[in-house]
Structures are given as structure tokens and as C-alpha cells.
DOKE-511361 format. One record per atom (N, C-alpha, C): residue in one letter; atom name; z, y, x; residue number from 1. Coordinates in pm, whole numbers, plus 50000, padded with zeros to 5 digits. Atoms other than C-alpha are relative to their C-alpha. Example, Ala and Ser with C-alpha at 12.3 -4.5 7.8 and 13.67 -1.06 7.14 Angstrom:
<sites>
 residuo atomo    c3    c2    c1 num
       a     N 50000 49881 50089   1
       a    CA 50780 49550 51230   1
       a     C 50000 50120 50090   1
       s     N 49994 49881 49918   2
       s    CA 50714 49894 51367   2
       s     C 50073 50109 49923   2
</sites>
This chain:
<sites>
 residuo atomo    c3    c2    c1 num
       x     N 50049 50159 49984   1
       x    CA 96244 82775 85411   1
       x     C 50115 49901 49985   1
       x     N 49888 50093 50007   2
       x    CA 96437 82491 85320   2
       x     C 49950 49852 50021   2
       x     N 50003 50140 49967   3
       x    CA 96461 82152 85459   3
       x     C 50119 49906 49952   3
       x     N 49883 50083 50057   4
       x    CA 96665 81881 85277   4
       x     C 49980 49865 50023   4
       x     N 49998 50152 49977   5
       x    CA 96741 81522 85373   5
       x     C 50100 49945 49918   5
       x     N 49872 50078 50092   6
       x    CA 96956 81302 85131   6
       x     C 50090 49940 50089   6
       x     N 49883 50069 49917   7
       x    CA 97141 81142 85422   7
       x     C 49922 49988 50148   7
       x     N 50066 50028 49874   8
       x    CA 97083 81029 85781   8
       x     C 49890 49913 49988   8
       x     N 50091 50100 50027   9
       x    CA 96890 80736 85678   9
       x     C 49848 50061 49951   9
       x     N 50144 49924 50040  10
       x    CA 96623 80976 85505  10
       x     C 49949 50068 50114  10
       x     N 50039 49919 49888  11
       x    CA 96624 81203 85787  11
       x     C 49931 49916 50112  11
       x     N 50049 50084 49931  12
       x    CA 96558 80928 86032  12
       x     C 49863 49941 49959  12
       x     N 50122 50060 50033  13
       x    CA 96269 80777 85828  13
       x     C 49895 50102 50005  13
       x     N 50083 49882 50032  14
       x    CA 96115 81117 85779  14
       x     C 49943 50019 50146  14
       x     N 50021 49965 49882  15
       x    CA 96132 81183 86151  15
       x     C 49933 49894 50087  15
       x     N 50081 50106 49915  16
       x    CA 96012 80859 86298  16
       x     C 49864 49939 49926  16
       x     N 50123 50032 50083  17
       x    CA 95751 80757 86010  17
       x     C 49907 50103 49991  17
       x     N 50127 49874 50014  18
       x    CA 95586 81076 85916  18
       x     C 50002 50077 50093  18
       x     N 50039 49902 49870  19
       x    CA 95645 81279 86223  19
       x     C 49972 49929 50103  19
       x     N 50041 50076 49901  20
       x    CA 95584 80988 86436  20
       x     C 50072 50010 50131  20
       x     N 49893 49961 49881  21
       x    CA 95890 81075 86665  21
       x     C 50075 49863 50040  21
       x     N 49917 50107 49952  22
       x    CA 96063 80796 86870  22
       x     C 50136 50067 50036  22
       x     N 49879 49973 49964  23
       x    CA 96427 80853 86884  23
       x     C 50065 49936 50104  23
       x     N 49937 50063 49895  24
       x    CA 96503 80747 87211  24
       x     C 50110 50092 50062  24
       x     N 49871 49926 49940  25
       x    CA 96797 80860 87431  25
       x     C 49937 50123 50054  25
       x     N 50038 49872 49942  26
       x    CA 96580 81105 87609  26
       x     C 49951 50101 49914  26
       x     N 50042 49888 50113  27
       x    CA 96441 81287 87308  27
       x     C 50119 50033 49932  27
       x     N 49856 49963 50078  28
       x    CA 96796 81279 87149  28
       x     C 50053 50096 50064  28
       x     N 49951 49934 49910  29
       x    CA 96928 81425 87448  29
       x     C 49949 50151 50011  29
       x     N 50072 49909 49975  30
       x    CA 96668 81671 87497  30
       x     C 50013 50121 49860  30
       x     N 49997 49924 50128  31
       x    CA 96685 81806 87125  31
       x     C 50160 50043 49970  31
       x     N 49855 49957 50000  32
       x    CA 97071 81817 87147  32
       x     C 50021 50136 50057  32
       x     N 49991 49872 49922  33
       x    CA 97052 82037 87426  33
       x     C 49949 50114 49950  33
       x     N 50084 49877 50049  34
       x    CA 96807 82260 87277  34
       x     C 50081 50069 49888  34
       x     N 49920 49965 50124  35
       x    CA 96989 82282 86935  35
       x     C 50126 50069 50025  35
       x     N 49874 49950 49962  36
       x    CA 97309 82355 87109  36
       x     C 49981 50144 50084  36
       x     N 50047 49860 49925  37
       x    CA 97141 82661 87296  37
       x     C 49938 50103 49903  37
       x     N 50046 49892 50099  38
       x    CA 97121 82969 87056  38
       x     C 49888 50074 50049  38
       x     N 50101 49898 49930  39
       x    CA 96903 83135 87326  39
       x     C 49850 49921 50000  39
       x     N 50125 50097 49973  40
       x    CA 96639 82854 87328  40
       x     C 49916 50063 49867  40
       x     N 50098 49955 50098  41
       x    CA 96335 82978 87144  41
       x     C 49971 49917 49880  41
       x     N 50015 50083 50136  42
       x    CA 96288 82679 86921  42
       x     C 50128 50014 49929  42
       x     N 49891 50009 50076  43
       x    CA 96640 82688 86820  43
       x     C 50007 50158 49925  43
       x     N 50004 49871 50070  44
       x    CA 96615 83067 86735  44
       x     C 49923 49981 49878  44
       x     N 50095 50012 50131  45
       x    CA 96317 82988 86505  45
       x     C 50077 49903 49907  45
       x     N 49939 50088 50092  46
       x    CA 96502 82690 86355  46
       x     C 50122 50061 49949  46
       x     N 49900 49927 50066  47
       x    CA 96813 82900 86285  47
       x     C 49956 50109 49889  47
       x     N 50066 49901 50086  48
       x    CA 96599 83185 86129  48
       x     C 49948 49933 49884  48
       x     N 50087 50052 50121  49
       x    CA 96390 82913 85916  49
       x     C 50137 49941 49893  49
       x     N 49924 50086 50059  50
       x    CA 96697 82686 85815  50
       x     C 50162 50036 49989  50
       x     N 49864 49952 49997  51
       x    CA 97038 82846 85915  51
       x     C 50091 49900 50081  51
       x     N 49900 50090 49896  52
       x    CA 97328 82723 86116  52
       x     C 50057 49886 49951  52
       x     N 49943 50125 50069  53
       x    CA 97481 82464 85858  53
       x     C 49881 49890 50021  53
       x     N 50108 50106 50014  54
       x    CA 97145 82275 85849  54
       x     C 49990 49955 50162  54
       x     N 50003 50037 49863  55
       x    CA 97120 82289 86234  55
       x     C 50123 49932 50047  55
       x     N 49880 50081 49958  56
       x    CA 97478 82150 86270  56
       x     C 49995 49864 49942  56
       x     N 50003 50140 50053  57
       x    CA 97402 81867 86041  57
       x     C 49882 49912 50087  57
       x     N 50114 50051 49898  58
       x    CA 97065 81798 86258  58
       x     C 50072 49950 50111  58
       x     N 49936 50033 49873  59
       x    CA 97277 81807 86568  59
       x     C 50075 49867 49983  59
       x     N 49924 50123 50030  60
       x    CA 97516 81547 86423  60
       x     C 49905 49863 49982  60
       x     N 50086 50108 50017  61
       x    CA 97222 81327 86314  61
       x     C 49935 49959 50138  61
       x     N 50051 50043 49898  62
       x    CA 97072 81343 86652  62
       x     C 50090 49925 50109  62
       x     N 49885 50064 49956  63
       x    CA 97405 81257 86794  63
       x     C 50019 49870 49975  63
       x     N 49979 50136 50062  64
       x    CA 97431 80959 86582  64
       x     C 49879 49910 50044  64
       x     N 50122 50072 49946  65
       x    CA 97064 80866 86678  65
       x     C 50009 49966 50144  65
       x     N 49985 50025 49863  66
       x    CA 97154 80889 87049  66
       x     C 50102 49878 50028  66
       x     N 49906 50093 49999  67
       x    CA 97441 80648 86976  67
       x     C 49938 49872 49966  67
       x     N 50081 50133 50051  68
       x    CA 97203 80384 86827  68
       x     C 49867 49986 50104  68
       x     N 50110 50002 49903  69
       x    CA 96947 80445 87105  69
       x     C 50014 49911 50108  69
</sites>
């Protein structure tokens, strides 16, 4: 499975408009913590599906979103 986003702006639009997720500080912090923990079941599934490079990019974008929250 492959997920590709052209940029942070594209990812943010997809996650907020299409997935109806609010990128507030609490949500971003929760996702950063989960994606940083390779023992977390959701992170294991994410890594299996998309790989570590994509996870690392998503982590950076959640950190950027947190800075904007």
C-alpha cells in the first residue's frame, strides 16, 4: 500500500477536509507520541503498510501542524 502526498499543504488538506480531522495540539501530540513508539499497534500497522520513510515524513508534518496549532 502506498500513500503519497505532494506536500505538507496537500497532506493537511486531505486530513482536515477529507478525513474530517482537527489538527489541534492534543491530536497532534497524541499522533506524534504514537508514531514515535514502534511498539504501538497502530504504528506497527502503519509501518507495515507504508514503511519507515513515510512514517518519518508524517511525523515531521504532525510536528509542523503542532507548531501551527
